[in-house]
C-alpha positions as CSV (number, residue, x, y, z in Angstrom):
1,M,98.0,-208.2,70.1
2,I,100.6,-206.0,68.4
3,C,101.8,-207.3,65.0
4,G,104.7,-205.8,63.0
5,R,106.1,-206.4,59.6
6,Y,109.2,-205.2,57.7
7,Y,109.1,-204.0,54.1
8,L,112.0,-202.9,51.8
9,G,112.1,-199.5,50.1
10,L,108.9,-198.1,48.8
11,D,106.8,-201.2,49.4
12,H,103.6,-200.5,51.3
13,M,104.0,-196.7,51.1
14,D,100.2,-196.7,50.8
15,E,100.2,-197.7,54.6
16,I,103.3,-195.7,55.6
17,A,102.6,-192.3,54.0
18,P,99.2,-191.5,55.6
19,I,100.7,-192.1,59.1
20,R,103.8,-190.0,58.4
21,R,101.6,-187.2,57.0
22,E,99.3,-187.3,60.0
23,V,102.0,-187.2,62.6
24,F,104.7,-185.1,61.0
25,G,102.7,-183.2,58.5
26,K,99.5,-182.3,60.3
27,E,100.8,-182.3,63.9
28,Q,104.3,-180.9,63.3
29,G,104.0,-179.0,60.0
30,W,106.6,-180.9,58.0
31,S,106.3,-180.7,54.2
32,D,106.3,-183.8,52.0
33,D,109.8,-183.1,50.7
34,I,111.1,-183.7,54.3
35,L,108.7,-186.5,55.1
36,F,109.7,-188.5,52.1
37,D,113.3,-188.6,50.7
38,E,115.7,-190.7,48.8
39,T,116.5,-192.7,52.0
40,D,113.1,-194.3,51.7
41,E,114.1,-196.1,48.5
42,T,116.6,-198.4,50.2
43,A,115.5,-198.3,53.9
44,V,113.9,-201.1,55.8
45,Q,110.4,-199.9,56.7
46,A,108.5,-201.2,59.7
47,V,104.8,-201.1,60.0
48,V,103.0,-202.0,63.2
49,Y,99.4,-203.1,63.0
50,K,96.6,-203.1,65.6
51,D,95.3,-206.5,64.5
52,I,96.8,-209.9,63.7
53,N,95.4,-209.8,60.2
54,R,97.6,-206.7,59.4
55,T,94.6,-204.6,58.2
56,I,94.9,-201.6,60.6
57,P,98.3,-199.9,60.4
58,V,98.9,-197.7,63.4
59,G,102.6,-196.9,63.4
60,V,105.7,-196.8,61.2
61,G,109.4,-196.3,61.2
62,R,112.5,-196.8,59.1
63,L,116.0,-198.1,59.3
64,H,118.9,-197.4,57.0
65,V,122.7,-197.9,56.8
66,L,124.4,-194.6,57.8
67,T,128.1,-195.4,57.5
68,A,130.3,-198.2,56.2
69,E,131.7,-198.5,59.7
70,G,128.5,-200.2,61.0
71,D,126.3,-197.2,62.0
72,F,122.6,-197.6,61.2
73,K,119.9,-195.0,61.8
74,I,116.3,-195.3,62.7
75,G,113.9,-192.5,62.0
76,R,110.4,-191.3,60.9
77,I,109.0,-193.2,64.0
78,A,105.3,-192.2,64.0
79,V,102.2,-193.6,65.8
80,K,98.7,-192.4,65.1
81,Q,97.7,-189.9,67.8
82,E,94.7,-192.0,69.0
83,E,96.8,-195.1,69.3
84,R,99.7,-193.6,71.5
85,G,100.4,-194.9,74.9
86,Q,99.7,-198.5,74.0
87,G,103.2,-199.7,73.3
88,Y,103.2,-199.4,69.5
89,G,106.1,-196.9,69.4
90,D,108.3,-199.0,71.7
91,F,107.5,-202.0,69.5
92,I,108.5,-200.2,66.3
93,V,111.8,-199.0,67.8
94,R,112.7,-202.4,69.2
95,M,111.9,-204.0,65.8
96,L,114.1,-201.6,64.0
97,V,117.0,-201.9,66.5
98,D,116.8,-205.7,66.3
99,K,116.8,-205.6,62.5
100,G,119.8,-203.3,62.5
101,L,121.8,-205.5,64.8
102,L,120.9,-208.6,62.7
103,M,122.1,-206.7,59.7
104,G,125.5,-206.1,61.3
105,A,125.1,-202.7,63.0
106,D,127.7,-201.9,65.7
107,R,125.4,-199.1,66.8
108,V,122.0,-197.8,65.9
109,L,121.4,-194.0,66.0
110,V,118.2,-192.0,66.3
111,G,117.6,-188.2,66.1
112,A,115.2,-187.6,69.1
113,Q,113.0,-184.7,69.3
114,P,113.2,-183.2,72.9
115,H,109.9,-184.7,74.1
116,A,111.0,-188.1,72.9
117,I,114.3,-188.3,74.7
118,P,112.9,-190.1,77.8
119,F,111.1,-192.6,75.6
120,Y,114.3,-193.6,73.8
121,E,116.2,-193.6,77.1
122,K,113.8,-196.2,78.5
123,I,114.6,-198.5,75.5
124,G,118.4,-198.1,76.2
125,F,119.5,-195.3,74.0
126,R,121.8,-192.6,75.4
127,S,122.6,-189.1,74.1
128,I,126.0,-188.7,72.5
129,G,125.9,-184.9,72.7
130,E,125.3,-184.0,69.1
131,T,122.3,-182.1,67.9
132,Y,120.9,-181.0,64.5
133,T,117.8,-179.2,63.2
134,E,115.3,-180.8,60.9
135,A,112.0,-179.2,59.9
136,G,112.8,-176.4,62.4
137,I,113.0,-178.8,65.3
138,V,116.2,-179.6,67.2
139,H,117.0,-183.3,67.4
140,T,119.4,-184.9,69.8
141,V,121.5,-187.7,68.5
142,M,121.2,-190.9,70.6
143,E,122.7,-194.3,70.2
144,I,122.3,-197.9,71.3
145,R,125.3,-200.1,70.9
146,Q,125.6,-203.9,70.2
147,N,128.1,-204.4,73.0
148,T,125.8,-202.5,75.5
149,I,122.8,-204.7,74.7
150,C,124.8,-207.9,74.9
151,K,126.2,-207.0,78.4
152,A,122.7,-206.2,79.6
153,C,121.4,-209.5,78.3
154,Q,124.2,-211.5,79.9
155,G,123.3,-210.1,83.3
156,H,119.7,-211.4,83.0
157,H,120.4,-215.0,82.0
C-alpha cells in the first residue's frame, strides 16, 4: 500500500535529501547547489513511503507558489531506481497537484525532462511550448489547469 505525507519547508530533509542525491546526483550528475535551493525553505514537500508505517521512503517531490496569479510549480520528483514502475511517481505528482489546487492554484506547472513527458501527459499535463535548461538538461514546461480537471471530472459523474 502506497502511503504519502506532506511536509513544509526543510522538515524531513533527512528522508528527502538521500533520494534526490541518488536520482539527480548519482544518476544525472546534478550538484548539491542545484538539488537544494532556497525554494525548499517554503515549499510543500511530499514523501511517499513503501509501507503504511512510513519507515521506508521511496519517492519525493515538491510544490511551490510560482506567481501571485495562481501558478504553482511541482518539481524535484524522484523515485528510487529499484522502486520505479510501481506507481510511486504517479502518486507523488497527483498528491502535489491536488495540494496545489487545494491551495488555490489556477494551474500547476512542471518542467519535464524529455523522457518524462509521456508520464506527465498520462496524468493530464500538456506542453505549453516553453523550454529551459537546468543542470545541462532541456526541460519542457507542462501545465495542468483547474478548469481542465473539473471538466474531466464532471464527465465521469
